[in-house]
N, C-alpha and C positions, 0 to 999 in steps of 0.2 A: 186231535184232528189238525191237519195242516191247512190253514186258510191264508189267503193273501188279501191284505188291505191296501188300497191305493188312495193316497192323498191326491185327489184328482185335479185340484187347481193347478193348471199349467203343467201337468205331468206329460212329458213327451213320449212315454213308453207304454201307455195303456194297451195299445193294440198288441205290442210284443208280449205283455203279461198275459193277455187273453190267449194268444197262440200257445205259449208255454204251459199255461194252466190247462188248456184243453189236452195237450199231449200227456201231461202228468195226471189228468183227471182231478184237478183241484178246484175248490170254490174260490171265487174272487168277489170281494165287496169293494165297490167304488164309492167313495164318500165325497160329496160335494155340497156346495151351498146352493146350487141351482141344478135343474134337470140336465142330464147329458144323455147322449145316445150310447148305448152299450149293445153288444151283440145279443141276439135273441137266443139265449142258452140258459137252461135251468141252473147251471153252475155260477152264473154271474148275477150279481145283485147290485142295484143302484140304491144307495141310501142318501136322500137329500135331507140335510139338516138346515136349521135356520141360518141367517146371515150374520149372527153375532160373531164378533172377533174370536177366533180360535175355536169355534163350535165344531168344525170338522176335526181339528186336533183332539178336542175333548172326547168326541165320539170314538175316534180310533183308539186313543189311549185307554179308554174304558173297556173296549172290546178285544183288543189284541193281547194275546197271552202267550205263554211258552209254546214253542213249536209252530207259531204263526210267523208270517213274513209281512213286514210293512214296507211299502215303497213310498218314500218321501224325501224331499230336499230340505225339509224343515228340521233344523237341528234340535230345538227344544222338544218337538214331538218325538224325534228319534230317541232322545234321552229318556223321555217318559215311557216309551215302548220297551226300551232295553231293560228298564227296571221291572217290567212285567215278564221279562224272559223272551220277548219276541226278537227275531232277527230283523235287522233294519238295513235296507239298501237305498242308496240314492239313485236317481235315474241315470247317472253317469257310470254306474257300476261300482261305486265305492261302497264299502260296508261300514256302518257305524258299529263300534264295539265298545265294551267297557273300557278297553285300553285307549281308545282315541276320542271318546265323546267329550271328555273334559277339555282337551285342547281345542276341539271344534267349537264348544260353547264359549271358551275364552276368546278365541279368534273372532267369533261372531260379535261378542261384546266389545272387543277392541275396535273392530270396524264400525260398529254402531256409534261408539264414542267419537271416533274420528269424523264420521259424517255429521254428528251433532256439532262438532267444532268447525264445520264448514269444509273439511277436506273432501276431495273427490276420490273415492276409493274404487270406482268402477264396479262393474257387475261381473257375473260369471262369463266366461267365454261362450260363444255360440255353441249350441248343441251340434255335435259332429257324428257322422256315421260310426266312427270308432267308439264313441261313447255308448251308442246303442249296442254295438257288438260286445263291448266290455260288460254292459249291464246284463245282456242275455246270458253270457257265459257265467257271470257271478250268480245270477238268479238260479240257473240250472244247478250249479254247485251247491248252493245253499239248500235247495229243495232236496237234493240227493243226500246231503249231510244230515238234514233233519230226519228224513225217512230212515236212514241207516241207524241213527241213534235212537229212534223211537221204538 
């Protein structure tokens, strides 16, 4: 079964996922540390976990399996979900794969090290409409590819 899991903390594309999931008749599980509003639809579930560090990540990594899709900007979570066989998209439309996750993890560690040394590394650029469009296009492609291969 193809399910979509959303790492809800700060995810700017939740509404977009709901619309696409409705069109493809897919289930969506939104995982967060606190209650959030989600559409009243039997396909959508809100799972509220505790506020322990990485508790959302642990829950998603435990439940997402092959032929599922995870939406997250969290690179370590993406790595864990890829090991389970899930497809992983970031909210800007990039896809984490076995081919690029190693360099993404290394870059994350490098930037963390630089910040620890007092360097100002800046954050990601502001979320743009083009990011949303790229995300929707890629999510639709991934859904179709999983269904075709299943």
